TIRO-2110 file (N, C-alpha, C; in Angstrom, 1 decimal):
// TIRO-2110
0.8, -1.2, 0.0, N, 1, A
0.0, 0.0, 0.0, CA, 1, A
0.9, 1.3, 0.0, C, 1, A
1.9, 1.2, 0.8, N, 2, A
2.8, 2.4, 0.8, CA, 2, A
3.4, 2.6, -0.5, C, 2, A
3.9, 1.5, -1.2, N, 3, A
4.5, 1.7, -2.5, CA, 3, A
3.5, 2.4, -3.5, C, 3, A
2.2, 2.0, -3.4, N, 4, A
1.2, 2.6, -4.3, CA, 4, A
1.0, 4.0, -4.0, C, 4, A
1.0, 4.4, -2.7, N, 5, A
0.9, 5.8, -2.3, CA, 5, A
2.0, 6.6, -2.8, C, 5, A
3.3, 6.1, -2.7, N, 6, A
4.4, 6.8, -3.1, CA, 6, A
4.4, 7.0, -4.7, C, 6, A
4.0, 5.9, -5.4, N, 7, A
3.9, 6.0, -6.8, CA, 7, A
2.9, 7.1, -7.2, C, 7, A
1.7, 7.1, -6.6, N, 8, A
0.6, 8.0, -6.9, CA, 8, A
1.1, 9.4, -6.6, C, 8, A
1.8, 9.6, -5.5, N, 9, A
2.3, 11.0, -5.1, CA, 9, A
3.3, 11.4, -6.1, C, 9, A
4.3, 10.6, -6.5, N, 10, A
5.3, 11.0, -7.4, CA, 10, A
4.8, 11.3, -8.8, C, 10, A
3.7, 10.7, -9.2, N, 11, A
3.1, 11.0, -10.5, CA, 11, A
2.3, 12.3, -10.5, C, 11, A
1.9, 12.7, -9.3, N, 12, A
1.0, 13.9, -9.3, CA, 12, A
1.7, 15.1, -8.5, C, 12, A
2.9, 14.9, -8.0, N, 13, A
3.5, 16.0, -7.3, CA, 13, A
4.2, 17.0, -8.2, C, 13, A
4.7, 16.5, -9.3, N, 14, A
5.5, 17.4, -10.1, CA, 14, A
4.6, 18.4, -10.8, C, 14, A
4.9, 19.7, -10.7, N, 15, A
4.1, 20.7, -11.4, CA, 15, A
4.2, 20.6, -12.9, C, 15, A
3.1, 20.8, -13.5, N, 16, A
3.0, 20.8, -15.0, CA, 16, A
2.7, 22.2, -15.4, C, 16, A
3.7, 22.9, -16.0, N, 17, A
3.5, 24.2, -16.4, CA, 17, A
3.4, 24.2, -18.0, C, 17, A
2.3, 24.6, -18.5, N, 18, A
2.1, 24.6, -19.9, CA, 18, A
1.0, 25.5, -20.3, C, 18, A
0.9, 25.8, -21.6, N, 19, A
-0.2, 26.5, -22.1, CA, 19, A
-0.5, 25.8, -23.4, C, 19, A
-1.3, 26.4, -24.3, N, 20, A
-1.7, 25.7, -25.5, CA, 20, A
-0.6, 25.2, -26.4, C, 20, A
0.5, 26.0, -26.4, N, 21, A
1.5, 25.7, -27.4, CA, 21, A
2.9, 25.5, -26.8, C, 21, A
3.1, 25.6, -25.5, N, 22, A
4.4, 25.4, -24.9, CA, 22, A
4.3, 24.6, -23.6, C, 22, A
5.4, 24.0, -23.3, N, 23, A
5.6, 23.3, -22.0, CA, 23, A
6.9, 24.0, -21.5, C, 23, A
6.9, 24.3, -20.2, N, 24, A
8.0, 25.1, -19.6, CA, 24, A
8.8, 24.2, -18.7, C, 24, A
10.1, 24.2, -19.0, N, 25, A
11.0, 23.3, -18.2, CA, 25, A
12.2, 24.2, -17.8, C, 25, A
12.5, 24.3, -16.5, N, 26, A
13.6, 25.2, -16.1, CA, 26, A
13.3, 26.6, -16.6, C, 26, A
14.3, 27.1, -17.3, N, 27, A
14.2, 28.5, -17.8, CA, 27, A
14.0, 28.4, -19.3, C, 27, A
13.4, 27.3, -19.8, N, 28, A
13.2, 27.1, -21.2, CA, 28, A
11.7, 26.9, -21.5, C, 28, A
11.3, 27.4, -22.7, N, 29, A
9.9, 27.1, -23.2, CA, 29, A
10.1, 26.2, -24.4, C, 29, A
9.4, 25.1, -24.4, N, 30, A
9.5, 24.0, -25.4, CA, 30, A
8.2, 24.0, -26.1, C, 30, A
8.2, 24.0, -27.4, N, 31, A
7.0, 23.8, -28.2, CA, 31, A
6.4, 22.4, -28.0, C, 31, A
5.2, 22.3, -28.2, N, 32, A
4.5, 21.0, -28.1, CA, 32, A
3.9, 20.4, -29.4, C, 32, A
3.9, 21.3, -30.4, N, 33, A
3.3, 20.9, -31.7, CA, 33, A
4.4, 20.3, -32.6, C, 33, A
4.3, 19.1, -32.9, N, 34, A
5.3, 18.4, -33.7, CA, 34, A
5.5, 19.0, -35.1, C, 34, A
4.4, 19.2, -35.8, N, 35, A
4.4, 19.8, -37.1, CA, 35, A
5.0, 21.2, -37.1, C, 35, A
4.5, 22.0, -36.2, N, 36, A
5.0, 23.3, -36.1, CA, 36, A
6.5, 23.4, -35.8, C, 36, A
7.0, 22.5, -35.0, N, 37, A
8.5, 22.5, -34.7, CA, 37, A
9.3, 22.1, -35.9, C, 37, A
8.8, 21.1, -36.7, N, 38, A
9.5, 20.7, -37.9, CA, 38, A
9.5, 21.8, -38.9, C, 38, A
8.3, 22.5, -39.1, N, 39, A
8.3, 23.6, -40.0, CA, 39, A
9.2, 24.7, -39.6, C, 39, A
9.2, 25.0, -38.4, N, 40, A
10.1, 26.1, -37.9, CA, 40, A
11.5, 25.8, -38.1, C, 40, A
11.9, 24.5, -37.8, N, 41, A
13.3, 24.1, -37.9, CA, 41, A
13.7, 24.2, -39.4, C, 41, A
12.8, 23.8, -40.3, N, 42, A
13.2, 23.9, -41.7, CA, 42, A
13.3, 25.3, -42.2, C, 42, A
12.4, 26.2, -41.7, N, 43, A
12.4, 27.6, -42.1, CA, 43, A
13.6, 28.3, -41.5, C, 43, A
14.0, 27.9, -40.3, N, 44, A
15.2, 28.6, -39.7, CA, 44, A
16.5, 27.9, -39.9, C, 44, A
16.5, 26.8, -40.6, N, 45, A
17.6, 26.0, -40.9, CA, 45, A
18.3, 25.6, -39.5, C, 45, A
17.5, 25.0, -38.7, N, 46, A
18.0, 24.5, -37.4, CA, 46, A
17.6, 23.1, -37.1, C, 46, A
18.4, 22.4, -36.3, N, 47, A
18.0, 21.0, -35.9, CA, 47, A
16.9, 21.1, -34.8, C, 47, A
16.2, 20.0, -34.6, N, 48, A
15.2, 20.0, -33.5, CA, 48, A
15.7, 19.1, -32.4, C, 48, A
15.5, 19.6, -31.2, N, 49, A
15.8, 18.8, -30.0, CA, 49, A
14.5, 18.4, -29.4, C, 49, A
14.3, 17.1, -29.5, N, 50, A
13.0, 16.5, -28.9, CA, 50, A
13.3, 16.0, -27.5, C, 50, A
12.5, 16.4, -26.6, N, 51, A
12.7, 16.1, -25.1, CA, 51, A
11.5, 15.2, -24.8, C, 51, A
11.7, 13.9, -24.5, N, 52, A
10.7, 13.0, -24.0, CA, 52, A
10.7, 13.0, -22.5, C, 52, A
9.6, 13.4, -21.9, N, 53, A
9.5, 13.6, -20.4, CA, 53, A
8.1, 13.1, -19.9, C, 53, A
8.0, 13.1, -18.6, N, 54, A
6.7, 12.9, -17.9, CA, 54, A
6.7, 13.7, -16.6, C, 54, A
5.6, 13.9, -16.0, N, 55, A
5.5, 14.6, -14.8, CA, 55, A
6.0, 13.8, -13.6, C, 55, A
6.1, 12.5, -13.7, N, 56, A
6.5, 11.7, -12.6, CA, 56, A
8.0, 11.4, -12.6, C, 56, A
8.7, 11.8, -13.6, N, 57, A
10.1, 11.5, -13.8, CA, 57, A
11.0, 12.4, -13.0, C, 57, A
11.7, 11.8, -12.0, N, 58, A
12.5, 12.5, -11.1, CA, 58, A
13.8, 13.1, -11.8, C, 58, A
14.3, 12.4, -12.8, N, 59, A
15.4, 12.9, -13.5, CA, 59, A
15.0, 14.1, -14.4, C, 59, A
13.8, 14.1, -14.9, N, 60, A
13.3, 15.2, -15.6, CA, 60, A
13.3, 16.5, -14.8, C, 60, A
13.0, 16.3, -13.5, N, 61, A
13.1, 17.4, -12.6, CA, 61, A
14.5, 17.9, -12.4, C, 61, A
15.5, 17.0, -12.4, N, 62, A
16.9, 17.3, -12.4, CA, 62, A
17.3, 18.2, -13.6, C, 62, A
16.7, 17.8, -14.8, N, 63, A
17.0, 18.7, -15.9, CA, 63, A
16.4, 20.1, -15.7, C, 63, A
15.2, 20.1, -15.2, N, 64, A
14.5, 21.4, -14.9, CA, 64, A
15.4, 22.3, -14.0, C, 64, A
15.9, 21.7, -12.9, N, 65, A
16.6, 22.5, -11.9, CA, 65, A
18.1, 22.7, -12.2, C, 65, A
18.7, 21.8, -13.0, N, 66, A
20.1, 21.9, -13.2, CA, 66, A
20.5, 22.3, -14.7, C, 66, A
20.1, 21.5, -15.6, N, 67, A
20.5, 21.7, -17.0, CA, 67, A
19.8, 22.9, -17.7, C, 67, A
18.5, 22.9, -17.5, N, 68, A
17.7, 24.0, -18.2, CA, 68, A
17.8, 25.3, -17.6, C, 68, A
18.6, 25.5, -16.6, N, 69, A
18.9, 26.8, -15.9, CA, 69, A
20.3, 27.1, -16.1, C, 69, A
21.1, 26.2, -16.6, N, 70, A
22.6, 26.5, -16.7, CA, 70, A
22.8, 27.4, -17.9, C, 70, A
23.6, 28.5, -17.7, N, 71, A
23.8, 29.5, -18.8, CA, 71, A
24.4, 28.9, -20.0, C, 71, A
25.4, 27.9, -19.8, N, 72, A
26.0, 27.3, -21.0, CA, 72, A
25.1, 26.4, -21.8, C, 72, A
24.2, 25.7, -21.1, N, 73, A
23.2, 24.9, -21.8, CA, 73, A
22.2, 25.8, -22.5, C, 73, A
21.7, 26.9, -21.8, N, 74, A
20.7, 27.8, -22.4, CA, 74, A
21.3, 28.4, -23.7, C, 74, A
22.5, 28.8, -23.7, N, 75, A
23.1, 29.3, -24.9, CA, 75, A
23.0, 28.3, -26.1, C, 75, A
23.4, 27.1, -25.7, N, 76, A
23.4, 26.1, -26.8, CA, 76, A
21.9, 25.7, -27.2, C, 76, A
21.0, 25.7, -26.3, N, 77, A
19.6, 25.4, -26.7, CA, 77, A
19.0, 26.4, -27.7, C, 77, A
19.6, 27.6, -27.7, N, 78, A
19.1, 28.6, -28.7, CA, 78, A
19.4, 28.2, -30.1, C, 78, A
20.3, 27.2, -30.3, N, 79, A
20.7, 26.8, -31.6, CA, 79, A
19.7, 25.7, -32.1, C, 79, A
18.7, 25.3, -31.4, N, 80, A
17.8, 24.3, -31.7, CA, 80, A
16.4, 24.8, -31.7, C, 80, A
15.5, 24.1, -32.4, N, 81, A
14.0, 24.3, -32.2, CA, 81, A
13.7, 23.2, -31.1, C, 81, A
13.1, 23.7, -30.0, N, 82, A
12.8, 22.8, -28.9, CA, 82, A
11.4, 22.2, -28.9, C, 82, A
11.3, 20.9, -28.8, N, 83, A
10.0, 20.2, -28.8, CA, 83, A
10.0, 19.3, -27.7, C, 83, A
9.0, 19.5, -26.8, N, 84, A
8.8, 18.6, -25.6, CA, 84, A
7.6, 17.7, -25.9, C, 84, A
7.9, 16.4, -25.6, N, 85, A
6.8, 15.4, -25.8, CA, 85, A
6.6, 14.7, -24.5, C, 85, A
5.4, 14.9, -23.9, N, 86, A
5.1, 14.2, -22.7, CA, 86, A
4.6, 12.8, -23.0, C, 86, A
5.4, 11.8, -22.5, N, 87, A
5.1, 10.4, -22.9, CA, 87, A
3.8, 9.9, -22.3, C, 87, A
3.2, 10.7, -21.4, N, 88, A
1.9, 10.3, -20.9, CA, 88, A
0.8, 11.0, -21.6, C, 88, A
1.1, 11.8, -22.6, N, 89, A
0.2, 12.6, -23.4, CA, 89, A
-0.9, 11.7, -24.1, C, 89, A
-0.5, 10.7, -24.8, N, 90, A
-1.4, 9.8, -25.4, CA, 90, A
-1.8, 10.3, -26.8, C, 90, A
-1.4, 11.4, -27.3, N, 91, A
-1.8, 11.9, -28.6, CA, 91, A
-1.1, 11.1, -29.6, C, 91, A
-1.6, 11.1, -30.8, N, 92, A
-1.1, 10.3, -31.9, CA, 92, A
0.4, 10.8, -32.3, C, 92, A
0.6, 12.1, -32.3, N, 93, A
1.9, 12.6, -32.6, CA, 93, A
2.9, 12.2, -31.6, C, 93, A
2.5, 12.2, -30.3, N, 94, A
3.4, 11.8, -29.2, CA, 94, A
3.8, 10.3, -29.4, C, 94, A
2.7, 9.5, -29.6, N, 95, A
3.0, 8.1, -29.8, CA, 95, A
3.9, 7.8, -31.0, C, 95, A
3.6, 8.5, -32.1, N, 96, A
4.4, 8.3, -33.3, CA, 96, A
5.9, 8.6, -33.0, C, 96, A
6.2, 9.7, -32.4, N, 97, A
7.6, 10.1, -32.1, CA, 97, A
8.2, 9.1, -31.1, C, 97, A
7.4, 8.7, -30.1, N, 98, A
7.9, 7.8, -29.1, CA, 98, A
8.3, 6.5, -29.8, C, 98, A
7.5, 6.0, -30.7, N, 99, A
7.8, 4.8, -31.5, CA, 99, A
9.0, 5.0, -32.4, C, 99, A
9.0, 6.1, -33.2, N, 100, A
10.0, 6.3, -34.1, CA, 100, A
11.4, 6.4, -33.5, C, 100, A
11.5, 7.0, -32.3, N, 101, A
12.8, 7.2, -31.7, CA, 101, A
13.0, 6.4, -30.5, C, 101, A
12.2, 5.3, -30.3, N, 102, A
12.3, 4.3, -29.3, CA, 102, A
12.5, 5.0, -27.9, C, 102, A
11.6, 5.9, -27.6, N, 103, A
11.6, 6.6, -26.3, CA, 103, A
10.7, 5.9, -25.4, C, 103, A
11.3, 5.0, -24.6, N, 104, A
10.5, 4.1, -23.8, CA, 104, A
10.4, 4.6, -22.3, C, 104, A
11.4, 5.4, -21.9, N, 105, A
11.4, 5.8, -20.5, CA, 105, A
12.1, 7.2, -20.4, C, 105, A
11.5, 8.1, -19.7, N, 106, A
12.1, 9.4, -19.6, CA, 106, A
13.2, 9.5, -18.6, C, 106, A
14.1, 10.5, -18.7, N, 107, A
14.1, 11.5, -19.8, CA, 107, A
15.0, 10.9, -21.0, C, 107, A
14.6, 11.3, -22.1, N, 108, A
15.4, 11.1, -23.3, CA, 108, A
15.3, 12.3, -24.2, C, 108, A
16.4, 12.6, -24.9, N, 109, A
16.5, 13.7, -25.8, CA, 109, A
17.0, 13.1, -27.1, C, 109, A
16.5, 13.6, -28.2, N, 110, A
16.9, 13.2, -29.5, CA, 110, A
17.1, 14.5, -30.4, C, 110, A
18.3, 14.7, -30.9, N, 111, A
18.5, 15.8, -31.8, CA, 111, A
18.3, 15.3, -33.2, C, 111, A
17.4, 15.9, -33.9, N, 112, A
17.1, 15.4, -35.3, CA, 112, A
17.1, 16.6, -36.3, C, 112, A
17.2, 16.2, -37.6, N, 113, A
17.1, 17.1, -38.6, CA, 113, A
15.6, 17.4, -38.8, C, 113, A
15.2, 18.4, -39.5, N, 114, A
13.8, 18.6, -39.8, CA, 114, A
13.2, 17.4, -40.6, C, 114, A
14.0, 16.6, -41.3, N, 115, A
13.6, 15.5, -42.0, CA, 115, A
13.5, 14.2, -41.1, C, 115, A
13.9, 14.3, -39.9, N, 116, A
13.8, 13.2, -38.9, CA, 116, A
15.0, 12.4, -38.7, C, 116, A
16.1, 12.7, -39.4, N, 117, A
17.3, 11.9, -39.2, CA, 117, A
17.9, 12.3, -37.8, C, 117, A
18.4, 11.2, -37.1, N, 118, A
19.0, 11.4, -35.8, CA, 118, A
20.4, 11.9, -35.9, C, 118, A
20.6, 13.0, -35.1, N, 119, A
22.0, 13.6, -35.0, CA, 119, A
22.7, 13.0, -33.8, C, 119, A
22.0, 13.1, -32.6, N, 120, A
22.5, 12.6, -31.4, CA, 120, A
21.3, 12.1, -30.5, C, 120, A
21.6, 11.1, -29.7, N, 121, A
20.6, 10.6, -28.8, CA, 121, A
21.2, 10.7, -27.4, C, 121, A
20.4, 11.2, -26.4, N, 122, A
20.8, 11.3, -25.0, CA, 122, A
19.8, 10.6, -24.2, C, 122, A
20.2, 9.4, -23.7, N, 123, A
19.3, 8.5, -23.0, CA, 123, A
19.6, 8.7, -21.5, C, 123, A
18.6, 9.0, -20.7, N, 124, A
18.8, 9.2, -19.3, CA, 124, A
19.2, 10.6, -19.0, C, 124, A
19.6, 10.8, -17.7, N, 125, A
20.0, 12.1, -17.3, CA, 125, A
21.5, 12.4, -17.5, C, 125, A
21.8, 13.6, -18.0, N, 126, A
23.2, 14.0, -18.1, CA, 126, A
23.4, 15.3, -17.4, C, 126, A
24.5, 15.4, -16.6, N, 127, A
24.8, 16.6, -15.9, CA, 127, A
25.0, 17.8, -16.9, C, 127, A
24.8, 19.0, -16.5, N, 128, A
24.9, 20.2, -17.4, CA, 128, A
26.1, 20.2, -18.4, C, 128, A
27.3, 19.9, -17.9, N, 129, A
28.5, 19.9, -18.7, CA, 129, A
28.4, 18.8, -19.8, C, 129, A
28.0, 17.6, -19.4, N, 130, A
27.9, 16.5, -20.3, CA, 130, A
26.7, 16.8, -21.3, C, 130, A
25.6, 17.4, -20.8, N, 131, A
24.5, 17.7, -21.7, CA, 131, A
24.9, 18.7, -22.8, C, 131, A
25.7, 19.7, -22.3, N, 132, A
26.2, 20.8, -23.3, CA, 132, A
27.1, 20.1, -24.3, C, 132, A
27.9, 19.2, -23.9, N, 133, A
28.8, 18.5, -24.9, CA, 133, A
27.9, 17.7, -25.9, C, 133, A
26.8, 17.0, -25.4, N, 134, A
25.9, 16.4, -26.4, CA, 134, A
25.4, 17.3, -27.4, C, 134, A
25.0, 18.5, -26.9, N, 135, A
24.4, 19.5, -27.8, CA, 135, A
25.4, 20.0, -28.8, C, 135, A
26.7, 20.2, -28.3, N, 136, A
27.7, 20.5, -29.2, CA, 136, A
27.9, 19.5, -30.3, C, 136, A
27.9, 18.2, -29.9, N, 137, A
28.0, 17.1, -30.8, CA, 137, A
26.9, 17.1, -31.9, C, 137, A
25.7, 17.4, -31.4, N, 138, A
24.6, 17.4, -32.3, CA, 138, A
24.7, 18.6, -33.3, C, 138, A
25.2, 19.7, -32.8, N, 139, A
25.4, 20.9, -33.7, CA, 139, A
26.5, 20.6, -34.8, C, 139, A
27.6, 19.9, -34.3, N, 140, A
28.6, 19.6, -35.2, CA, 140, A
28.2, 18.6, -36.3, C, 140, A
27.4, 17.6, -35.9, N, 141, A
26.8, 16.7, -36.8, CA, 141, A
25.9, 17.4, -37.8, C, 141, A
25.1, 18.4, -37.3, N, 142, A
24.2, 19.2, -38.1, CA, 142, A
25.0, 19.9, -39.2, C, 142, A
26.1, 20.5, -38.8, N, 143, A
27.0, 21.3, -39.7, CA, 143, A
27.6, 20.4, -40.8, C, 143, A
27.9, 19.2, -40.4, N, 144, A
28.5, 18.3, -41.4, CA, 144, A
27.5, 17.9, -42.5, C, 144, A
26.2, 18.1, -42.3, N, 145, A
25.2, 17.6, -43.3, CA, 145, A
25.0, 18.6, -44.4, C, 145, A
END
């Protein structure tokens, strides 16, 4: 019974900040519309960073408090179109991306081209410095294309 109570609490304790078109994580605003993110990335000639998350994910909260508030990470995130996909959303677009990029458990990040090609995958939590390095790697791969 205690385990069920803890599970219920952890799934419902994390604040969900969002509006119609954005989900807010740390000091970042992430788009939630897949098609819009892809169109924006193509128009701005940028890669897309897809963030697979849930409200009950404790490591997602670590990203919120550590990585998405880190000045070095924030500078690098400006080089991407940001797309947050809540794995508990249940929408067709969320399910499609989850399947396409094998996002089975949060947190996961996938840097992709507007055409959907994978640049870099980040599975699990990465400290801000490591996360920044992943973003640098994704940008370098983007530049090679």
